[in-house]
ZADO-1210 file (C-alpha; in nm, 4 decimals, padded with zeros to 6 digits):
<atoms>
<atom x="00.0000" y="00.0000" z="00.0000" code="UNK" pos="1"/>
<atom x="00.1270" y="00.3447" z="-00.0922" code="UNK" pos="2"/>
<atom x="00.1137" y="00.6127" z="00.1763" code="UNK" pos="3"/>
<atom x="00.2388" y="00.9621" z="00.2462" code="UNK" pos="4"/>
<atom x="00.3417" y="01.0466" z="00.6029" code="UNK" pos="5"/>
<atom x="00.3286" y="01.4005" z="00.7314" code="UNK" pos="6"/>
<atom x="00.6361" y="01.5144" z="00.9223" code="UNK" pos="7"/>
<atom x="00.4511" y="01.5014" z="01.2536" code="UNK" pos="8"/>
<atom x="00.4080" y="01.1258" z="01.2061" code="UNK" pos="9"/>
<atom x="00.7866" y="01.0790" z="01.1912" code="UNK" pos="10"/>
<atom x="00.8342" y="01.2987" z="01.4967" code="UNK" pos="11"/>
<atom x="00.5723" y="01.1008" z="01.6900" code="UNK" pos="12"/>
<atom x="00.7285" y="00.7718" z="01.5817" code="UNK" pos="13"/>
<atom x="01.0693" y="00.8761" z="01.7120" code="UNK" pos="14"/>
<atom x="00.9472" y="01.0340" z="02.0347" code="UNK" pos="15"/>
<atom x="00.7065" y="00.7501" z="02.1210" code="UNK" pos="16"/>
<atom x="00.8738" y="00.4311" z="01.9977" code="UNK" pos="17"/>
<atom x="00.5836" y="00.2054" z="02.1016" code="UNK" pos="18"/>
<atom x="00.3049" y="00.4266" z="01.9679" code="UNK" pos="19"/>
<atom x="00.0939" y="00.3924" z="01.6555" code="UNK" pos="20"/>
<atom x="00.3114" y="00.6260" z="01.4473" code="UNK" pos="21"/>
<atom x="00.6093" y="00.4069" z="01.5308" code="UNK" pos="22"/>
<atom x="00.4149" y="00.0977" z="01.4223" code="UNK" pos="23"/>
<atom x="00.3575" y="00.2654" z="01.0859" code="UNK" pos="24"/>
<atom x="00.7281" y="00.3426" z="01.0527" code="UNK" pos="25"/>
<atom x="00.8038" y="-00.0231" z="01.1329" code="UNK" pos="26"/>
<atom x="00.5586" y="-00.1278" z="00.8605" code="UNK" pos="27"/>
<atom x="00.7394" y="00.0952" z="00.6108" code="UNK" pos="28"/>
<atom x="01.0798" y="-00.0466" z="00.6948" code="UNK" pos="29"/>
<atom x="00.9339" y="-00.3981" z="00.7064" code="UNK" pos="30"/>
<atom x="00.8113" y="-00.3656" z="00.3477" code="UNK" pos="31"/>
<atom x="00.4380" y="-00.3718" z="00.4263" code="UNK" pos="32"/>
<atom x="00.3903" y="-00.0080" z="00.3248" code="UNK" pos="33"/>
<atom x="00.5515" y="00.2071" z="00.0583" code="UNK" pos="34"/>
<atom x="00.6256" y="00.5612" z="00.1706" code="UNK" pos="35"/>
<atom x="00.5943" y="00.8133" z="-00.1108" code="UNK" pos="36"/>
<atom x="00.8156" y="01.1210" z="-00.0964" code="UNK" pos="37"/>
<atom x="00.9792" y="01.3895" z="-00.3050" code="UNK" pos="38"/>
<atom x="01.2754" y="01.6185" z="-00.2454" code="UNK" pos="39"/>
<atom x="01.0573" y="01.8811" z="-00.0766" code="UNK" pos="40"/>
<atom x="00.9259" y="01.6278" z="00.1739" code="UNK" pos="41"/>
<atom x="01.2734" y="01.4929" z="00.2496" code="UNK" pos="42"/>
<atom x="01.3927" y="01.8488" z="00.3013" code="UNK" pos="43"/>
<atom x="01.1096" y="01.9211" z="00.5441" code="UNK" pos="44"/>
<atom x="01.1730" y="01.5956" z="00.7304" code="UNK" pos="45"/>
<atom x="01.5400" y="01.6944" z="00.7697" code="UNK" pos="46"/>
<atom x="01.4699" y="02.0553" z="00.8706" code="UNK" pos="47"/>
<atom x="01.2116" y="01.9626" z="01.1326" code="UNK" pos="48"/>
<atom x="01.3944" y="01.6600" z="01.2733" code="UNK" pos="49"/>
<atom x="01.7076" y="01.8707" z="01.3241" code="UNK" pos="50"/>
<atom x="01.5307" y="02.1407" z="01.5238" code="UNK" pos="51"/>
<atom x="01.7043" y="02.1790" z="01.8608" code="UNK" pos="52"/>
<atom x="01.3831" y="02.1143" z="02.0552" code="UNK" pos="53"/>
<atom x="01.3867" y="01.7501" z="01.9425" code="UNK" pos="54"/>
<atom x="01.7559" y="01.6837" z="02.0191" code="UNK" pos="55"/>
<atom x="01.7897" y="01.4209" z="01.7466" code="UNK" pos="56"/>
<atom x="02.1478" y="01.3559" z="01.6397" code="UNK" pos="57"/>
<atom x="02.2259" y="01.4581" z="01.2820" code="UNK" pos="58"/>
<atom x="02.3796" y="01.1176" z="01.2065" code="UNK" pos="59"/>
<atom x="02.0593" y="00.9464" z="01.3240" code="UNK" pos="60"/>
<atom x="01.8484" y="01.1751" z="01.1054" code="UNK" pos="61"/>
<atom x="02.0786" y="01.0948" z="00.8119" code="UNK" pos="62"/>
<atom x="02.0284" y="00.7213" z="00.8710" code="UNK" pos="63"/>
<atom x="01.6502" y="00.7619" z="00.8887" code="UNK" pos="64"/>
<atom x="01.6360" y="00.9655" z="00.5678" code="UNK" pos="65"/>
<atom x="01.8655" y="00.7199" z="00.3896" code="UNK" pos="66"/>
<atom x="01.6303" y="00.4381" z="00.4907" code="UNK" pos="67"/>
<atom x="01.3309" y="00.6355" z="00.3669" code="UNK" pos="68"/>
<atom x="01.5007" y="00.6893" z="00.0322" code="UNK" pos="69"/>
<atom x="01.5960" y="00.3213" z="00.0093" code="UNK" pos="70"/>
<atom x="01.2586" y="00.1790" z="00.1152" code="UNK" pos="71"/>
<atom x="01.0261" y="00.4494" z="-00.0183" code="UNK" pos="72"/>
<atom x="00.9179" y="00.5563" z="-00.3632" code="UNK" pos="73"/>
<atom x="01.0305" y="00.8911" z="-00.5005" code="UNK" pos="74"/>
<atom x="00.7540" y="01.0794" z="-00.6799" code="UNK" pos="75"/>
<atom x="00.7962" y="01.3647" z="-00.9229" code="UNK" pos="76"/>
<atom x="00.4954" y="01.5673" z="-00.8197" code="UNK" pos="77"/>
<atom x="00.3232" y="01.8308" z="-01.0246" code="UNK" pos="78"/>
<atom x="00.0804" y="02.0938" z="-00.8989" code="UNK" pos="79"/>
<atom x="-00.2686" y="01.9661" z="-00.8254" code="UNK" pos="80"/>
<atom x="-00.5922" y="02.1528" z="-00.7721" code="UNK" pos="81"/>
<atom x="-00.6663" y="02.0932" z="-00.4054" code="UNK" pos="82"/>
<atom x="-00.8104" y="02.3240" z="-00.1389" code="UNK" pos="83"/>
<atom x="-00.4998" y="02.3758" z="00.0733" code="UNK" pos="84"/>
<atom x="-00.5127" y="02.5168" z="00.4213" code="UNK" pos="85"/>
<atom x="-00.1411" y="02.5419" z="00.4941" code="UNK" pos="86"/>
<atom x="00.1109" y="02.6043" z="00.2144" code="UNK" pos="87"/>
<atom x="00.3624" y="02.3811" z="00.3948" code="UNK" pos="88"/>
<atom x="00.1302" y="02.0850" z="00.3327" code="UNK" pos="89"/>
<atom x="00.1169" y="02.1295" z="-00.0456" code="UNK" pos="90"/>
<atom x="00.4051" y="01.8854" z="-00.1153" code="UNK" pos="91"/>
<atom x="00.2354" y="01.6115" z="00.0869" code="UNK" pos="92"/>
<atom x="-00.0924" y="01.6507" z="-00.1014" code="UNK" pos="93"/>
<atom x="00.0767" y="01.6691" z="-00.4410" code="UNK" pos="94"/>
<atom x="00.2852" y="01.3577" z="-00.3747" code="UNK" pos="95"/>
<atom x="-00.0211" y="01.1724" z="-00.2435" code="UNK" pos="96"/>
<atom x="-00.2310" y="01.2627" z="-00.5480" code="UNK" pos="97"/>
<atom x="00.0347" y="01.2106" z="-00.8170" code="UNK" pos="98"/>
<atom x="00.1713" y="00.8978" z="-00.6465" code="UNK" pos="99"/>
<atom x="-00.1763" y="00.7433" z="-00.6054" code="UNK" pos="100"/>
<atom x="-00.1378" y="00.7094" z="-00.2300" code="UNK" pos="101"/>
<atom x="-00.4108" y="00.5164" z="-00.0563" code="UNK" pos="102"/>
<atom x="-00.3647" y="00.7281" z="00.2553" code="UNK" pos="103"/>
<atom x="-00.2078" y="01.0503" z="00.3731" code="UNK" pos="104"/>
<atom x="-00.1273" y="00.9979" z="00.7391" code="UNK" pos="105"/>
<atom x="-00.1067" y="01.3012" z="00.9653" code="UNK" pos="106"/>
<atom x="-00.1513" y="01.4073" z="01.3233" code="UNK" pos="107"/>
<atom x="-00.3063" y="01.7332" z="01.1987" code="UNK" pos="108"/>
<atom x="-00.6077" y="01.6326" z="00.9908" code="UNK" pos="109"/>
<atom x="-00.7519" y="01.9824" z="01.0179" code="UNK" pos="110"/>
<atom x="-00.4696" y="02.1048" z="00.7898" code="UNK" pos="111"/>
<atom x="-00.6076" y="01.8942" z="00.5038" code="UNK" pos="112"/>
<atom x="-00.9526" y="01.9489" z="00.3601" code="UNK" pos="113"/>
<atom x="-01.1373" y="01.7938" z="00.0713" code="UNK" pos="114"/>
<atom x="-01.2734" y="01.4577" z="-00.0246" code="UNK" pos="115"/>
<atom x="-01.0299" y="01.3430" z="-00.2925" code="UNK" pos="116"/>
<atom x="-00.7698" y="01.2120" z="-00.0448" code="UNK" pos="117"/>
<atom x="-00.7974" y="00.9490" z="00.2241" code="UNK" pos="118"/>
<atom x="-00.6577" y="01.1523" z="00.5157" code="UNK" pos="119"/>
<atom x="-00.6120" y="00.9612" z="00.8412" code="UNK" pos="120"/>
<atom x="-00.4515" y="00.9891" z="01.1799" code="UNK" pos="121"/>
<atom x="-00.2075" y="00.7096" z="01.2697" code="UNK" pos="122"/>
<atom x="-00.4802" y="00.5452" z="01.4840" code="UNK" pos="123"/>
<atom x="-00.7322" y="00.5597" z="01.2000" code="UNK" pos="124"/>
<atom x="-00.4801" y="00.4240" z="00.9548" code="UNK" pos="125"/>
<atom x="-00.3972" y="00.1218" z="01.1701" code="UNK" pos="126"/>
<atom x="-00.7697" y="00.0421" z="01.2038" code="UNK" pos="127"/>
<atom x="-00.8092" y="00.0800" z="00.8260" code="UNK" pos="128"/>
<atom x="-00.5050" y="-00.1427" z="00.7697" code="UNK" pos="129"/>
<atom x="-00.6407" y="-00.4080" z="01.0050" code="UNK" pos="130"/>
<atom x="-00.9818" y="-00.4114" z="00.8375" code="UNK" pos="131"/>
<atom x="-00.8233" y="-00.4322" z="00.4965" code="UNK" pos="132"/>
<atom x="-00.6040" y="-00.7269" z="00.5969" code="UNK" pos="133"/>
<atom x="-00.9056" y="-00.9139" z="00.7350" code="UNK" pos="134"/>
<atom x="-01.1085" y="-00.8600" z="00.4168" code="UNK" pos="135"/>
</atoms>
């Protein structure tokens, strides 16, 4: 399954290693999910993860991003017509739409509006994933 993960999902996964966001990250690295990304998303991941308030080591961030590049799917996104709320979220929507993502996972669903994308919190995604596997 192809997904896009908002930056806050990565942060949550790293801060809470036994939480639902971390389970999603494990599923990506375990080959169950394919994380879609582009250069803008990787750049945002790097910029946010290296903020002093998180205290993540640069070498650890480099390893994480290298894994994302190795395990994920790079998308060359083009502009899409979508009712954006926050301009910082445009890359995530464009990659999700152009990459045919089945879900855009975020901790801030209110930032994404519209019906054309399947926007879910990590909790909602894991329920969706479980139902899909049982079907």
